[in-house]
N, C-alpha and C positions, 0 to 999 in steps of 0.2 A: 731709930739712929737719931742722935741731935742734930739738929738744923746747924748749917755752917754760918759763920759769923759773916758771911758775904752774900748780899743782894744783888739781884740786876733789874735792868729794865728791858733785857732782849725782847721779852715777847710784844711790850709795846712801842719798841723801836722796828719790830719786823712787821705789827699791823701799820705803822705810819709810811713803812717803805712799801707801800702796796702791796699789802698782805702777804709779804714773803714768807714760805714757809720755811721750816726748821731744815729741810733737804736742801732747798736754795742755799740758805746761810752756810748749812755743813759743806756744801761744795765749794764755794768761794774762801773758806777757811782752812780746807783740805782735812775735814773732819768727818764722821760718821752722823747722820742724822739722831742716831740714839745718843751721841755723845753732847750734840747741841741741844737735847731734849733734858738731858741730865744737868748741864751747866744751868738751862733755864729754869727748870725747877728748883734749882739751889742745891741737890745732891751731890754735886761735883765742883769742886773748884779747879778752873782753865789755869794753865800755866800761865805765865807772865806773858809769852808769846802769843798764847792762844787769845787772852784776854785784850791784847793790842788789835789783833787781828781783826776781831770779832768789833771792837771798838771803830776799826778804820774800814770797814764795810758801812759802817752809817755814819762816816765822817763825825765822829763825834768823840771828844776827849774822854780817857777811860774813866774818870770819876763820873760821867754822864752813863756809863754803861752799868758800873760796877760799883756799890757801896760797902764800906766796911761798918759793920754794926757792932763789933766786939766791944 
């Protein structure tokens, strides 16, 4: 499977947020841990709403969490 043209800093942000787990983030955005893991690994692009929810958890602008590399 080809890599998606979107990268993210979720893993780094989770670590900086007191080593937040994928499950903790998933609970906060209303998704499953597996979905968070897939987004974090770049295997799945989140919806715009989900991307904004993730950014809000870390109190970061969207472009500090997700980057377009296309």
